[in-house]
Gaussian input, Z-matrix of N, CA and C with variables (Angstrom, degrees):
# hf/3-21g

backbone

0 1
 N
 C     1     B1
 C     2     B2     1     A1
 N     3     B3     2     A2     1     D1
 C     4     B4     3     A3     2     D2
 C     5     B5     4     A4     3     D3
 N     6     B6     5     A5     4     D4
 C     7     B7     6     A6     5     D5
 C     8     B8     7     A7     6     D6
 N     9     B9     8     A8     7     D7
 C    10    B10     9     A9     8     D8
 C    11    B11    10    A10     9     D9
 N    12    B12    11    A11    10    D10
 C    13    B13    12    A12    11    D11
 C    14    B14    13    A13    12    D12
 N    15    B15    14    A14    13    D13
 C    16    B16    15    A15    14    D14
 C    17    B17    16    A16    15    D15
 N    18    B18    17    A17    16    D16
 C    19    B19    18    A18    17    D17
 C    20    B20    19    A19    18    D18
 N    21    B21    20    A20    19    D19
 C    22    B22    21    A21    20    D20
 C    23    B23    22    A22    21    D21
 N    24    B24    23    A23    22    D22
 C    25    B25    24    A24    23    D23
 C    26    B26    25    A25    24    D24
 N    27    B27    26    A26    25    D25
 C    28    B28    27    A27    26    D26
 C    29    B29    28    A28    27    D27
 N    30    B30    29    A29    28    D28
 C    31    B31    30    A30    29    D29
 C    32    B32    31    A31    30    D30
 N    33    B33    32    A32    31    D31
 C    34    B34    33    A33    32    D32
 C    35    B35    34    A34    33    D33
 N    36    B36    35    A35    34    D34
 C    37    B37    36    A36    35    D35
 C    38    B38    37    A37    36    D36
 N    39    B39    38    A38    37    D37
 C    40    B40    39    A39    38    D38
 C    41    B41    40    A40    39    D39
 N    42    B42    41    A41    40    D40
 C    43    B43    42    A42    41    D41
 C    44    B44    43    A43    42    D42
 N    45    B45    44    A44    43    D43
 C    46    B46    45    A45    44    D44
 C    47    B47    46    A46    45    D45
 N    48    B48    47    A47    46    D46
 C    49    B49    48    A48    47    D47
 C    50    B50    49    A49    48    D48
 N    51    B51    50    A50    49    D49
 C    52    B52    51    A51    50    D50
 C    53    B53    52    A52    51    D51
 N    54    B54    53    A53    52    D52
 C    55    B55    54    A54    53    D53
 C    56    B56    55    A55    54    D54
 N    57    B57    56    A56    55    D55
 C    58    B58    57    A57    56    D56
 C    59    B59    58    A58    57    D57
 N    60    B60    59    A59    58    D58
 C    61    B61    60    A60    59    D59
 C    62    B62    61    A61    60    D60
 N    63    B63    62    A62    61    D61
 C    64    B64    63    A63    62    D62
 C    65    B65    64    A64    63    D63
 N    66    B66    65    A65    64    D64
 C    67    B67    66    A66    65    D65
 C    68    B68    67    A67    66    D66
 N    69    B69    68    A68    67    D67
 C    70    B70    69    A69    68    D68
 C    71    B71    70    A70    69    D69
 N    72    B72    71    A71    70    D70
 C    73    B73    72    A72    71    D71
 C    74    B74    73    A73    72    D72
 N    75    B75    74    A74    73    D73
 C    76    B76    75    A75    74    D74
 C    77    B77    76    A76    75    D75
 N    78    B78    77    A77    76    D76
 C    79    B79    78    A78    77    D77
 C    80    B80    79    A79    78    D78
 N    81    B81    80    A80    79    D79
 C    82    B82    81    A81    80    D80
 C    83    B83    82    A82    81    D81
 N    84    B84    83    A83    82    D82
 C    85    B85    84    A84    83    D83
 C    86    B86    85    A85    84    D84
 N    87    B87    86    A86    85    D85
 C    88    B88    87    A87    86    D86
 C    89    B89    88    A88    87    D87
 N    90    B90    89    A89    88    D88
 C    91    B91    90    A90    89    D89
 C    92    B92    91    A91    90    D90
 N    93    B93    92    A92    91    D91
 C    94    B94    93    A93    92    D92
 C    95    B95    94    A94    93    D93
 N    96    B96    95    A95    94    D94
 C    97    B97    96    A96    95    D95
 C    98    B98    97    A97    96    D96
 N    99    B99    98    A98    97    D97
 C   100   B100    99    A99    98    D98
 C   101   B101   100   A100    99    D99
 N   102   B102   101   A101   100   D100
 C   103   B103   102   A102   101   D101
 C   104   B104   103   A103   102   D102
 N   105   B105   104   A104   103   D103
 C   106   B106   105   A105   104   D104
 C   107   B107   106   A106   105   D105
 N   108   B108   107   A107   106   D106
 C   109   B109   108   A108   107   D107
 C   110   B110   109   A109   108   D108
 N   111   B111   110   A110   109   D109
 C   112   B112   111   A111   110   D110
 C   113   B113   112   A112   111   D111
 N   114   B114   113   A113   112   D112
 C   115   B115   114   A114   113   D113
 C   116   B116   115   A115   114   D114
 N   117   B117   116   A116   115   D115
 C   118   B118   117   A117   116   D116
 C   119   B119   118   A118   117   D117
 N   120   B120   119   A119   118   D118
 C   121   B121   120   A120   119   D119
 C   122   B122   121   A121   120   D120
 N   123   B123   122   A122   121   D121
 C   124   B124   123   A123   122   D122
 C   125   B125   124   A124   123   D123
 N   126   B126   125   A125   124   D124
 C   127   B127   126   A126   125   D125
 C   128   B128   127   A127   126   D126
 N   129   B129   128   A128   127   D127
 C   130   B130   129   A129   128   D128
 C   131   B131   130   A130   129   D129
 N   132   B132   131   A131   130   D130
 C   133   B133   132   A132   131   D131
 C   134   B134   133   A133   132   D132
 N   135   B135   134   A134   133   D133
 C   136   B136   135   A135   134   D134
 C   137   B137   136   A136   135   D135
 N   138   B138   137   A137   136   D136
 C   139   B139   138   A138   137   D137
 C   140   B140   139   A139   138   D138
 N   141   B141   140   A140   139   D139
 C   142   B142   141   A141   140   D140
 C   143   B143   142   A142   141   D141
 N   144   B144   143   A143   142   D142
 C   145   B145   144   A144   143   D143
 C   146   B146   145   A145   144   D144
 N   147   B147   146   A146   145   D145
 C   148   B148   147   A147   146   D146
 C   149   B149   148   A148   147   D147
 N   150   B150   149   A149   148   D148
 C   151   B151   150   A150   149   D149
 C   152   B152   151   A151   150   D150
 N   153   B153   152   A152   151   D151
 C   154   B154   153   A153   152   D152
 C   155   B155   154   A154   153   D153
 N   156   B156   155   A155   154   D154
 C   157   B157   156   A156   155   D155
 C   158   B158   157   A157   156   D156
 N   159   B159   158   A158   157   D157
 C   160   B160   159   A159   158   D158
 C   161   B161   160   A160   159   D159
 N   162   B162   161   A161   160   D160
 C   163   B163   162   A162   161   D161
 C   164   B164   163   A163   162   D162
 N   165   B165   164   A164   163   D163
 C   166   B166   165   A165   164   D164
 C   167   B167   166   A166   165   D165
 N   168   B168   167   A167   166   D166
 C   169   B169   168   A168   167   D167
 C   170   B170   169   A169   168   D168
 N   171   B171   170   A170   169   D169
 C   172   B172   171   A171   170   D170
 C   173   B173   172   A172   171   D171
 N   174   B174   173   A173   172   D172
 C   175   B175   174   A174   173   D173
 C   176   B176   175   A175   174   D174
 N   177   B177   176   A176   175   D175
 C   178   B178   177   A177   176   D176
 C   179   B179   178   A178   177   D177
 N   180   B180   179   A179   178   D178
 C   181   B181   180   A180   179   D179
 C   182   B182   181   A181   180   D180
 N   183   B183   182   A182   181   D181
 C   184   B184   183   A183   182   D182
 C   185   B185   184   A184   183   D183
 N   186   B186   185   A185   184   D184
 C   187   B187   186   A186   185   D185
 C   188   B188   187   A187   186   D186
 N   189   B189   188   A188   187   D187
 C   190   B190   189   A189   188   D188
 C   191   B191   190   A190   189   D189
 N   192   B192   191   A191   190   D190
 C   193   B193   192   A192   191   D191
 C   194   B194   193   A193   192   D192
 N   195   B195   194   A194   193   D193
 C   196   B196   195   A195   194   D194
 C   197   B197   196   A196   195   D195
 N   198   B198   197   A197   196   D196
 C   199   B199   198   A198   197   D197
 C   200   B200   199   A199   198   D198
 N   201   B201   200   A200   199   D199
 C   202   B202   201   A201   200   D200
 C   203   B203   202   A202   201   D201
 N   204   B204   203   A203   202   D202
 C   205   B205   204   A204   203   D203
 C   206   B206   205   A205   204   D204
 N   207   B207   206   A206   205   D205
 C   208   B208   207   A207   206   D206
 C   209   B209   208   A208   207   D207
 N   210   B210   209   A209   208   D208
 C   211   B211   210   A210   209   D209
 C   212   B212   211   A211   210   D210
 N   213   B213   212   A212   211   D211
 C   214   B214   213   A213   212   D212
 C   215   B215   214   A214   213   D213
 N   216   B216   215   A215   214   D214
 C   217   B217   216   A216   215   D215
 C   218   B218   217   A217   216   D216
 N   219   B219   218   A218   217   D217
 C   220   B220   219   A219   218   D218
 C   221   B221   220   A220   219   D219
 N   222   B222   221   A221   220   D220
 C   223   B223   222   A222   221   D221
 C   224   B224   223   A223   222   D222
 N   225   B225   224   A224   223   D223
 C   226   B226   225   A225   224   D224
 C   227   B227   226   A226   225   D225
 N   228   B228   227   A227   226   D226
 C   229   B229   228   A228   227   D227
 C   230   B230   229   A229   228   D228
 N   231   B231   230   A230   229   D229
 C   232   B232   231   A231   230   D230
 C   233   B233   232   A232   231   D231
 N   234   B234   233   A233   232   D232
 C   235   B235   234   A234   233   D233
 C   236   B236   235   A235   234   D234
 N   237   B237   236   A236   235   D235
 C   238   B238   237   A237   236   D236
 C   239   B239   238   A238   237   D237
 N   240   B240   239   A239   238   D238
 C   241   B241   240   A240   239   D239
 C   242   B242   241   A241   240   D240
 N   243   B243   242   A242   241   D241
 C   244   B244   243   A243   242   D242
 C   245   B245   244   A244   243   D243
 N   246   B246   245   A245   244   D244
 C   247   B247   246   A246   245   D245
 C   248   B248   247   A247   246   D246
 N   249   B249   248   A248   247   D247
 C   250   B250   249   A249   248   D248
 C   251   B251   250   A250   249   D249
 N   252   B252   251   A251   250   D250
 C   253   B253   252   A252   251   D251
 C   254   B254   253   A253   252   D252
 N   255   B255   254   A254   253   D253
 C   256   B256   255   A255   254   D254
 C   257   B257   256   A256   255   D255

   B1=1.4427
   B2=1.5329
   B3=1.3241
   B4=1.4558
   B5=1.5237
   B6=1.3187
   B7=1.4624
   B8=1.5292
   B9=1.3193
   B10=1.4562
   B11=1.5280
   B12=1.3304
   B13=1.4667
   B14=1.5207
   B15=1.3296
   B16=1.4673
   B17=1.5236
   B18=1.3150
   B19=1.4637
   B20=1.5278
   B21=1.3195
   B22=1.4605
   B23=1.5252
   B24=1.3361
   B25=1.4620
   B26=1.5199
   B27=1.3126
   B28=1.4608
   B29=1.5293
   B30=1.3132
   B31=1.4685
   B32=1.5308
   B33=1.3317
   B34=1.4673
   B35=1.5284
   B36=1.3043
   B37=1.4545
   B38=1.5102
   B39=1.3240
   B40=1.4592
   B41=1.5164
   B42=1.3259
   B43=1.4642
   B44=1.5169
   B45=1.3316
   B46=1.4597
   B47=1.5273
   B48=1.3120
   B49=1.4563
   B50=1.5277
   B51=1.3168
   B52=1.4580
   B53=1.5266
   B54=1.3382
   B55=1.4601
   B56=1.5275
   B57=1.3204
   B58=1.4686
   B59=1.5227
   B60=1.3250
   B61=1.4703
   B62=1.5223
   B63=1.3251
   B64=1.4693
   B65=1.5287
   B66=1.3214
   B67=1.4633
   B68=1.5297
   B69=1.3432
   B70=1.4596
   B71=1.5306
   B72=1.3330
   B73=1.4651
   B74=1.5213
   B75=1.3408
   B76=1.4666
   B77=1.5245
   B78=1.3254
   B79=1.4602
   B80=1.5328
   B81=1.3311
   B82=1.4600
   B83=1.5288
   B84=1.3205
   B85=1.4632
   B86=1.5210
   B87=1.3242
   B88=1.4632
   B89=1.5286
   B90=1.3340
   B91=1.4620
   B92=1.5231
   B93=1.3290
   B94=1.4690
   B95=1.5165
   B96=1.3077
   B97=1.4661
   B98=1.5240
   B99=1.3252
   B100=1.4642
   B101=1.5294
   B102=1.3263
   B103=1.4600
   B104=1.5304
   B105=1.3331
   B106=1.4728
   B107=1.5255
   B108=1.3100
   B109=1.4719
   B110=1.5202
   B111=1.3439
   B112=1.4642
   B113=1.5301
   B114=1.3455
   B115=1.4677
   B116=1.5277
   B117=1.3269
   B118=1.4664
   B119=1.5231
   B120=1.3289
   B121=1.4648
   B122=1.5239
   B123=1.3299
   B124=1.4520
   B125=1.5126
   B126=1.3293
   B127=1.4569
   B128=1.5288
   B129=1.3174
   B130=1.4608
   B131=1.5192
   B132=1.3354
   B133=1.4584
   B134=1.5209
   B135=1.3114
   B136=1.4584
   B137=1.5211
   B138=1.3243
   B139=1.4485
   B140=1.5137
   B141=1.3250
   B142=1.4591
   B143=1.5115
   B144=1.3067
   B145=1.4498
   B146=1.5139
   B147=1.3157
   B148=1.4591
   B149=1.5185
   B150=1.3068
   B151=1.4515
   B152=1.5160
   B153=1.3012
   B154=1.4530
   B155=1.5182
   B156=1.3377
   B157=1.4591
   B158=1.5195
   B159=1.3196
   B160=1.4556
   B161=1.5063
   B162=1.3169
   B163=1.4582
   B164=1.5191
   B165=1.2921
   B166=1.4634
   B167=1.5217
   B168=1.3382
   B169=1.4601
   B170=1.5252
   B171=1.3163
   B172=1.4564
   B173=1.5129
   B174=1.3364
   B175=1.4589
   B176=1.5250
   B177=1.3193
   B178=1.4689
   B179=1.5224
   B180=1.3196
   B181=1.4642
   B182=1.5229
   B183=1.3454
   B184=1.4571
   B185=1.5254
   B186=1.3302
   B187=1.4631
   B188=1.5200
   B189=1.3235
   B190=1.4611
   B191=1.5283
   B192=1.3358
   B193=1.4590
   B194=1.5303
   B195=1.3269
   B196=1.4563
   B197=1.5203
   B198=1.3317
   B199=1.4555
   B200=1.5193
   B201=1.3163
   B202=1.4585
   B203=1.5189
   B204=1.3226
   B205=1.4642
   B206=1.5145
   B207=1.3163
   B208=1.4607
   B209=1.5143
   B210=1.3194
   B211=1.4666
   B212=1.5229
   B213=1.3277
   B214=1.4597
   B215=1.5176
   B216=1.3310
   B217=1.4571
   B218=1.5146
   B219=1.3215
   B220=1.4586
   B221=1.5156
   B222=1.3144
   B223=1.4628
   B224=1.5162
   B225=1.3114
   B226=1.4618
   B227=1.5212
   B228=1.3258
   B229=1.4496
   B230=1.5143
   B231=1.3001
   B232=1.4489
   B233=1.5144
   B234=1.3031
   B235=1.4575
   B236=1.5268
   B237=1.3037
   B238=1.4629
   B239=1.5255
   B240=1.2972
   B241=1.4458
   B242=1.5189
   B243=1.2978
   B244=1.4743
   B245=1.5231
   B246=1.2860
   B247=1.4443
   B248=1.5261
   B249=1.3236
   B250=1.4545
   B251=1.5123
   B252=1.3335
   B253=1.4653
   B254=1.5171
   B255=1.2814
   B256=1.4631
   B257=1.4943
   A1=110.95
   A2=117.86
   A3=120.25
   A4=111.91
   A5=116.96
   A6=119.63
   A7=111.44
   A8=117.20
   A9=120.35
   A10=110.68
   A11=116.95
   A12=121.35
   A13=109.31
   A14=116.49
   A15=121.43
   A16=110.45
   A17=116.94
   A18=121.28
   A19=111.57
   A20=116.66
   A21=120.39
   A22=110.96
   A23=117.43
   A24=119.87
   A25=111.83
   A26=116.71
   A27=120.37
   A28=110.37
   A29=116.30
   A30=121.35
   A31=111.62
   A32=116.64
   A33=120.50
   A34=113.80
   A35=117.76
   A36=120.27
   A37=112.56
   A38=117.52
   A39=121.18
   A40=109.25
   A41=114.54
   A42=120.74
   A43=109.01
   A44=115.67
   A45=119.39
   A46=109.10
   A47=115.05
   A48=120.81
   A49=109.89
   A50=116.40
   A51=121.16
   A52=111.57
   A53=116.75
   A54=120.42
   A55=111.89
   A56=116.35
   A57=119.88
   A58=110.98
   A59=116.18
   A60=120.36
   A61=110.72
   A62=116.89
   A63=120.53
   A64=111.46
   A65=117.19
   A66=120.53
   A67=111.62
   A68=116.26
   A69=120.83
   A70=113.28
   A71=117.11
   A72=121.86
   A73=112.75
   A74=116.36
   A75=121.83
   A76=108.28
   A77=115.89
   A78=119.89
   A79=109.86
   A80=115.74
   A81=119.49
   A82=110.70
   A83=117.24
   A84=121.04
   A85=112.33
   A86=116.10
   A87=121.26
   A88=110.01
   A89=116.32
   A90=119.81
   A91=110.85
   A92=117.35
   A93=120.49
   A94=111.65
   A95=117.54
   A96=119.62
   A97=111.45
   A98=117.87
   A99=120.07
   A100=110.88
   A101=116.07
   A102=119.58
   A103=111.82
   A104=116.51
   A105=120.60
   A106=110.86
   A107=117.15
   A108=120.42
   A109=110.66
   A110=116.79
   A111=120.16
   A112=110.97
   A113=116.53
   A114=119.36
   A115=111.09
   A116=117.36
   A117=121.02
   A118=111.52
   A119=116.69
   A120=121.17
   A121=111.72
   A122=117.07
   A123=121.16
   A124=114.58
   A125=117.54
   A126=121.79
   A127=113.77
   A128=117.83
   A129=122.21
   A130=108.57
   A131=115.81
   A132=119.76
   A133=108.97
   A134=115.14
   A135=122.30
   A136=107.48
   A137=116.03
   A138=119.58
   A139=109.96
   A140=115.52
   A141=121.43
   A142=109.50
   A143=115.30
   A144=122.47
   A145=107.25
   A146=116.79
   A147=118.92
   A148=108.82
   A149=116.56
   A150=121.63
   A151=112.20
   A152=116.12
   A153=119.91
   A154=112.52
   A155=117.31
   A156=119.67
   A157=111.64
   A158=117.77
   A159=120.58
   A160=113.55
   A161=117.89
   A162=119.55
   A163=109.67
   A164=115.35
   A165=119.83
   A166=109.55
   A167=116.59
   A168=121.25
   A169=112.41
   A170=117.09
   A171=120.62
   A172=114.17
   A173=117.92
   A174=119.88
   A175=113.54
   A176=118.39
   A177=119.68
   A178=109.50
   A179=115.54
   A180=119.83
   A181=112.21
   A182=117.67
   A183=120.57
   A184=113.20
   A185=117.26
   A186=119.22
   A187=112.92
   A188=118.56
   A189=120.29
   A190=112.62
   A191=117.03
   A192=120.89
   A193=109.90
   A194=116.62
   A195=120.91
   A196=108.29
   A197=115.87
   A198=120.63
   A199=108.58
   A200=115.50
   A201=121.62
   A202=107.90
   A203=115.92
   A204=121.83
   A205=110.25
   A206=114.90
   A207=121.62
   A208=108.01
   A209=115.58
   A210=121.38
   A211=109.07
   A212=115.95
   A213=122.04
   A214=109.35
   A215=116.52
   A216=121.78
   A217=107.92
   A218=117.17
   A219=120.38
   A220=112.41
   A221=117.17
   A222=121.56
   A223=107.13
   A224=116.27
   A225=120.21
   A226=109.44
   A227=116.37
   A228=121.13
   A229=108.79
   A230=114.78
   A231=120.90
   A232=107.38
   A233=118.01
   A234=119.21
   A235=111.56
   A236=114.83
   A237=120.32
   A238=106.87
   A239=115.44
   A240=120.86
   A241=108.74
   A242=114.79
   A243=119.68
   A244=108.28
   A245=114.33
   A246=119.97
   A247=107.25
   A248=115.51
   A249=120.25
   A250=109.53
   A251=115.74
   A252=120.54
   A253=108.90
   A254=115.30
   A255=119.83
   A256=111.35
   D1=-27.00
   D2=179.16
   D3=-59.91
   D4=-40.61
   D5=178.49
   D6=-68.65
   D7=-33.43
   D8=177.29
   D9=-67.19
   D10=-37.60
   D11=176.05
   D12=-63.40
   D13=-44.04
   D14=178.97
   D15=-58.07
   D16=-49.53
   D17=-177.75
   D18=-63.05
   D19=-41.15
   D20=-178.77
   D21=-67.02
   D22=-47.34
   D23=179.47
   D24=-66.45
   D25=-36.60
   D26=178.12
   D27=-64.18
   D28=-38.40
   D29=-179.13
   D30=-72.34
   D31=-44.43
   D32=-174.62
   D33=-91.83
   D34=-15.41
   D35=179.73
   D36=90.41
   D37=-62.35
   D38=177.50
   D39=-151.73
   D40=153.55
   D41=179.62
   D42=-148.79
   D43=156.08
   D44=175.46
   D45=-77.43
   D46=158.85
   D47=177.10
   D48=-59.58
   D49=-41.88
   D50=-179.86
   D51=-61.87
   D52=-44.76
   D53=179.73
   D54=-64.03
   D55=-40.35
   D56=177.79
   D57=-63.21
   D58=-47.23
   D59=-179.64
   D60=-61.19
   D61=-43.10
   D62=179.49
   D63=-66.01
   D64=-38.61
   D65=-179.35
   D66=-61.20
   D67=-40.51
   D68=-177.38
   D69=-97.22
   D70=4.65
   D71=178.59
   D72=56.61
   D73=45.24
   D74=176.31
   D75=-128.88
   D76=167.37
   D77=177.45
   D78=-72.98
   D79=160.50
   D80=178.23
   D81=-64.46
   D82=-34.52
   D83=177.47
   D84=-63.36
   D85=-41.93
   D86=177.59
   D87=-64.80
   D88=-42.79
   D89=-179.96
   D90=-64.93
   D91=-39.87
   D92=177.92
   D93=-60.34
   D94=-40.99
   D95=-179.58
   D96=-67.19
   D97=-34.06
   D98=176.71
   D99=-71.96
   D100=-39.53
   D101=178.65
   D102=-68.00
   D103=-29.91
   D104=176.93
   D105=-59.23
   D106=-35.58
   D107=178.88
   D108=-62.99
   D109=-42.05
   D110=178.42
   D111=-70.66
   D112=-35.68
   D113=179.97
   D114=-66.20
   D115=-38.10
   D116=178.34
   D117=-63.65
   D118=-28.06
   D119=177.85
   D120=-86.12
   D121=-3.79
   D122=179.74
   D123=78.47
   D124=19.73
   D125=-177.29
   D126=-98.22
   D127=-20.62
   D128=-178.51
   D129=-127.87
   D130=138.23
   D131=173.15
   D132=-113.95
   D133=149.93
   D134=-178.33
   D135=-117.46
   D136=136.58
   D137=173.90
   D138=-146.20
   D139=153.16
   D140=-177.66
   D141=-112.41
   D142=144.19
   D143=179.63
   D144=-131.45
   D145=120.97
   D146=178.08
   D147=-97.12
   D148=128.41
   D149=-179.58
   D150=79.47
   D151=159.20
   D152=-177.67
   D153=-74.06
   D154=-22.22
   D155=-179.23
   D156=-91.19
   D157=-10.32
   D158=179.26
   D159=95.52
   D160=-1.65
   D161=179.17
   D162=-108.25
   D163=167.39
   D164=177.43
   D165=-123.13
   D166=40.55
   D167=-175.60
   D168=-71.64
   D169=-26.51
   D170=178.76
   D171=85.87
   D172=9.01
   D173=-176.79
   D174=-83.90
   D175=-6.98
   D176=177.45
   D177=-132.05
   D178=168.84
   D179=-177.06
   D180=-71.00
   D181=-21.46
   D182=-178.08
   D183=-88.40
   D184=-5.93
   D185=-174.43
   D186=-69.40
   D187=-21.36
   D188=-179.75
   D189=-85.50
   D190=-11.09
   D191=-178.95
   D192=-79.72
   D193=123.42
   D194=178.88
   D195=-106.92
   D196=126.07
   D197=177.70
   D198=-111.62
   D199=140.25
   D200=178.06
   D201=-103.34
   D202=124.90
   D203=-179.57
   D204=-112.63
   D205=151.24
   D206=175.05
   D207=-126.56
   D208=138.10
   D209=-178.49
   D210=-130.06
   D211=136.37
   D212=177.25
   D213=-82.81
   D214=136.43
   D215=175.76
   D216=-110.19
   D217=125.07
   D218=-179.43
   D219=-68.46
   D220=-29.83
   D221=177.78
   D222=-115.94
   D223=123.24
   D224=-179.95
   D225=-65.33
   D226=133.28
   D227=178.80
   D228=-104.15
   D229=97.15
   D230=176.37
   D231=-117.10
   D232=151.10
   D233=-179.87
   D234=-60.96
   D235=136.74
   D236=178.40
   D237=-111.96
   D238=124.32
   D239=178.94
   D240=-105.50
   D241=118.90
   D242=-179.16
   D243=-106.42
   D244=142.12
   D245=178.17
   D246=-98.43
   D247=125.73
   D248=-178.23
   D249=-86.48
   D250=128.00
   D251=178.35
   D252=-99.82
   D253=138.96
   D254=179.15
   D255=-113.45

């Protein structure tokens, strides 16, 4: 299923946790644990968006809703340590 998650996120760019869980017919908790494996490898990033407009101003009824999104990264972003030669 991990490869299927990779292919789906790569194709769609980003998806909410709820949409991913519904697509694969698993709980959100199960999907989070599978996505954690990709995040540890630096292949998936997670970000939260509150409200449909992306702000948390509280001026609309949707501003309190927080959605968790996951995005596939084609190039893993891991820290690179370079040694400086003098």
